[in-house]
MARPA-694494 format. One record per atom (N, C-alpha, C): atom name; residue in one letter; x, y, z; residue number from 1. Coordinates in steps of 0.05 Angstrom, whole numbers, plus 5000, padded with zeros to 4 digits. Layout:
N
 atomo residuo   px   py   pz num
    CA       A    X    Y    Z NUM
...
//
This chain:
66
 atomo residuo   px   py   pz num
     N       M 7239 8490 4136   1
    CA       M 7215 8488 4120   1
     C       M 7206 8516 4111   1
     N       N 7197 8518 4087   2
    CA       N 7190 8545 4078   2
     C       N 7161 8551 4086   2
     N       W 7155 8577 4085   3
    CA       W 7129 8586 4096   3
     C       W 7105 8579 4078   3
     N       D 7110 8573 4052   4
    CA       D 7088 8564 4036   4
     C       D 7079 8536 4045   4
     N       Q 7098 8519 4053   5
    CA       Q 7091 8493 4063   5
     C       Q 7077 8495 4090   5
     N       I 7088 8512 4107   6
    CA       I 7076 8515 4134   6
     C       I 7048 8526 4131   6
     N       K 7044 8546 4114   7
    CA       K 7017 8557 4111   7
     C       K 6997 8536 4100   7
     N       G 7007 8520 4081   8
    CA       G 6989 8500 4069   8
     C       G 6981 8478 4089   8
     N       Q 6998 8474 4109   9
    CA       Q 6992 8452 4129   9
     C       Q 6990 8464 4157   9
     N       W 6980 8489 4159  10
    CA       W 6979 8503 4184  10
     C       W 6965 8488 4206  10
     N       K 6943 8475 4200  11
    CA       K 6928 8460 4220  11
     C       K 6945 8439 4234  11
     N       Q 6963 8426 4218  12
    CA       Q 6980 8405 4230  12
     C       Q 7002 8418 4247  12
     N       Y 7010 8442 4241  13
    CA       Y 7033 8454 4255  13
     C       Y 7024 8470 4279  13
     N       T 6998 8474 4283  14
    CA       T 6990 8490 4306  14
     C       T 6997 8476 4332  14
     N       G 6996 8450 4333  15
    CA       G 7004 8435 4357  15
     C       G 7034 8439 4363  15
     N       K 7050 8439 4343  16
    CA       K 7079 8444 4347  16
     C       K 7084 8473 4356  16
     N       A 7068 8491 4345  17
    CA       A 7071 8519 4354  17
     C       A 7063 8522 4383  17
     N       R 7042 8507 4391  18
    CA       R 7033 8509 4419  18
     C       R 7054 8496 4438  18
     N       E 7068 8475 4428  19
    CA       E 7090 8464 4444  19
     C       E 7112 8484 4449  19
     N       K 7118 8499 4428  20
    CA       K 7140 8519 4429  20
     C       K 7131 8544 4446  20
     N       W 7107 8553 4441  21
    CA       W 7097 8577 4455  21
     C       W 7071 8570 4469  21
     N       G 7073 8559 4493  22
    CA       G 7050 8549 4508  22
     C       G 7029 8570 4515  22
     N       E 7037 8595 4514  23
    CA       E 7017 8616 4521  23
     C       E 6999 8625 4498  23
     N       L 7005 8614 4474  24
    CA       L 6988 8622 4451  24
     C       L 6961 8608 4453  24
     N       T 6940 8622 4447  25
    CA       T 6913 8611 4448  25
     C       T 6905 8601 4420  25
     N       D 6883 8587 4419  26
    CA       D 6872 8579 4394  26
     C       D 6867 8603 4376  26
     N       D 6856 8625 4388  27
    CA       D 6851 8649 4373  27
     C       D 6877 8661 4362  27
     N       D 6898 8661 4378  28
    CA       D 6924 8671 4368  28
     C       D 6933 8655 4344  28
     N       L 6932 8629 4346  29
    CA       L 6941 8612 4324  29
     C       L 6923 8614 4299  29
     N       E 6897 8618 4304  30
    CA       E 6879 8622 4282  30
     C       E 6885 8649 4268  30
     N       R 6891 8669 4284  31
    CA       R 6897 8695 4273  31
     C       R 6923 8694 4256  31
     N       A 6942 8679 4265  32
    CA       A 6968 8676 4251  32
     C       A 6963 8662 4224  32
     N       A 6946 8642 4223  33
    CA       A 6938 8629 4198  33
     C       A 6961 8621 4180  33
     N       G 6984 8614 4192  34
    CA       G 7006 8605 4175  34
     C       G 7023 8627 4164  34
     N       S 7017 8652 4170  35
    CA       S 7033 8674 4161  35
     C       S 7056 8680 4180  35
     N       R 7080 8681 4169  36
    CA       R 7103 8686 4186  36
     C       R 7100 8712 4201  36
     N       D 7093 8733 4187  37
    CA       D 7091 8760 4199  37
     C       D 7070 8760 4221  37
     N       Q 7047 8747 4216  38
    CA       Q 7026 8746 4236  38
     C       Q 7035 8731 4260  38
     N       L 7049 8708 4256  39
    CA       L 7058 8692 4279  39
     C       L 7079 8708 4295  39
     N       V 7097 8722 4281  40
    CA       V 7116 8739 4295  40
     C       V 7101 8759 4313  40
     N       G 7081 8772 4302  41
    CA       G 7066 8792 4317  41
     C       G 7052 8780 4341  41
     N       V 7040 8756 4338  42
    CA       V 7026 8743 4360  42
     C       V 7046 8735 4382  42
     N       V 7069 8724 4374  43
    CA       V 7089 8716 4394  43
     C       V 7099 8741 4409  43
     N       Q 7105 8762 4394  44
    CA       Q 7114 8787 4405  44
     C       Q 7094 8798 4425  44
     N       E 7069 8798 4418  45
    CA       E 7048 8809 4435  45
     C       E 7044 8792 4460  45
     N       R 7042 8766 4456  46
    CA       R 7036 8748 4478  46
     C       R 7058 8747 4499  46
     N       Y 7083 8748 4489  47
    CA       Y 7106 8745 4507  47
     C       Y 7119 8771 4515  47
     N       G 7110 8793 4503  48
    CA       G 7121 8819 4510  48
     C       G 7151 8822 4504  48
     N       I 7158 8812 4481  49
    CA       I 7186 8813 4472  49
     C       I 7189 8831 4448  49
     N       A 7214 8838 4442  50
    CA       A 7220 8854 4418  50
     C       A 7214 8839 4393  50
     N       R 7206 8853 4372  51
    CA       R 7200 8841 4346  51
     C       R 7224 8824 4336  51
     N       E 7248 8835 4340  52
    CA       E 7272 8820 4330  52
     C       E 7274 8793 4344  52
     N       E 7269 8792 4370  53
    CA       E 7270 8767 4385  53
     C       E 7248 8748 4376  53
     N       A 7225 8758 4372  54
    CA       A 7202 8742 4362  54
     C       A 7209 8730 4334  54
     N       E 7221 8746 4317  55
    CA       E 7229 8737 4291  55
     C       E 7249 8714 4293  55
     N       K 7269 8717 4311  56
    CA       K 7289 8696 4315  56
     C       K 7276 8670 4324  56
     N       Q 7257 8672 4343  57
    CA       Q 7243 8648 4353  57
     C       Q 7227 8635 4331  57
     N       V 7212 8650 4316  58
    CA       V 7195 8639 4294  58
     C       V 7213 8627 4273  58
     N       D 7234 8640 4265  59
    CA       D 7252 8628 4245  59
     C       D 7265 8603 4254  59
     N       S 7274 8602 4279  60
    CA       S 7285 8578 4291  60
     C       S 7265 8555 4291  60
     N       W 7240 8561 4299  61
    CA       W 7219 8541 4299  61
     C       W 7214 8530 4271  61
     N       S 7213 8548 4251  62
    CA       S 7207 8538 4224  62
     C       S 7229 8520 4214  62
     N       R 7254 8526 4221  63
    CA       R 7277 8509 4213  63
     C       R 7275 8481 4227  63
     N       E 7266 8481 4252  64
    CA       E 7263 8456 4266  64
     C       E 7241 8438 4254  64
     N       L 7222 8449 4241  65
    CA       L 7200 8434 4228  65
     C       L 7211 8418 4205  65
     N       G 7231 8428 4191  66
    CA       G 7241 8416 4167  66
     C       G 7258 8392 4172  66
//
Protein backbone atom coordinates (compact mmCIF):
# COMPACT_ATOMS: atom_id res chain seq x y z
CA UNK A 1 0.00 0.00 0.00
CA UNK A 2 1.34 3.42 -0.81
CA UNK A 3 1.88 6.12 1.77
CA UNK A 4 -0.73 8.48 0.33
CA UNK A 5 -3.35 5.83 1.05
CA UNK A 6 -1.95 5.15 4.51
CA UNK A 7 -1.84 8.85 5.36
CA UNK A 8 -5.40 9.35 4.15
CA UNK A 9 -6.68 6.51 6.34
CA UNK A 10 -4.21 6.86 9.21
CA UNK A 11 -6.84 6.59 11.95
CA UNK A 12 -7.82 3.14 10.66
CA UNK A 13 -4.22 1.96 10.48
CA UNK A 14 -3.14 3.05 13.95
CA UNK A 15 -4.56 -0.18 15.40
CA UNK A 16 -2.52 -2.25 12.98
CA UNK A 17 0.56 -0.19 13.81
CA UNK A 18 -0.05 -0.82 17.50
CA UNK A 19 -0.32 -4.58 16.80
CA UNK A 20 3.06 -4.47 15.05
CA UNK A 21 4.77 -2.15 17.53
CA UNK A 22 3.08 -2.63 20.90
CA UNK A 23 5.31 -0.11 22.65
CA UNK A 24 4.06 2.83 20.58
CA UNK A 25 1.81 5.20 22.47
CA UNK A 26 -1.15 7.18 21.19
CA UNK A 27 1.10 10.24 21.21
CA UNK A 28 3.69 8.40 19.10
CA UNK A 29 1.08 7.43 16.54
CA UNK A 30 -0.43 10.90 16.54
CA UNK A 31 3.03 12.40 15.99
CA UNK A 32 3.63 10.06 13.05
CA UNK A 33 0.31 11.17 11.48
CA UNK A 34 0.66 8.79 8.55
CA UNK A 35 4.09 10.06 7.51
CA UNK A 36 6.55 7.27 6.69
CA UNK A 37 9.55 9.27 7.88
CA UNK A 38 7.84 10.24 11.13
CA UNK A 39 6.79 6.64 11.78
CA UNK A 40 10.32 5.43 11.09
CA UNK A 41 11.64 7.98 13.60
CA UNK A 42 9.11 6.99 16.25
CA UNK A 43 9.84 3.27 15.84
CA UNK A 44 13.58 3.94 15.91
CA UNK A 45 13.29 6.04 19.05
CA UNK A 46 10.87 3.77 20.94
CA UNK A 47 12.74 0.53 20.19
CA UNK A 48 16.30 1.87 20.22
CA UNK A 49 17.13 0.42 16.82
CA UNK A 50 19.09 1.73 13.84
CA UNK A 51 17.23 3.88 11.34
CA UNK A 52 17.86 1.31 8.60
CA UNK A 53 16.19 -1.42 10.68
CA UNK A 54 13.24 0.85 11.49
CA UNK A 55 12.85 1.62 7.78
CA UNK A 56 12.82 -2.11 6.96
CA UNK A 57 10.14 -2.75 9.58
CA UNK A 58 7.95 0.15 8.44
CA UNK A 59 8.28 -0.81 4.76
CA UNK A 60 7.43 -4.43 5.54
CA UNK A 61 4.40 -3.31 7.57
CA UNK A 62 3.13 -1.06 4.76
CA UNK A 63 3.40 -3.95 2.26
CA UNK A 64 1.43 -6.21 4.62
CA UNK A 65 -1.42 -3.65 4.66
CA UNK A 66 -1.88 -3.95 0.91
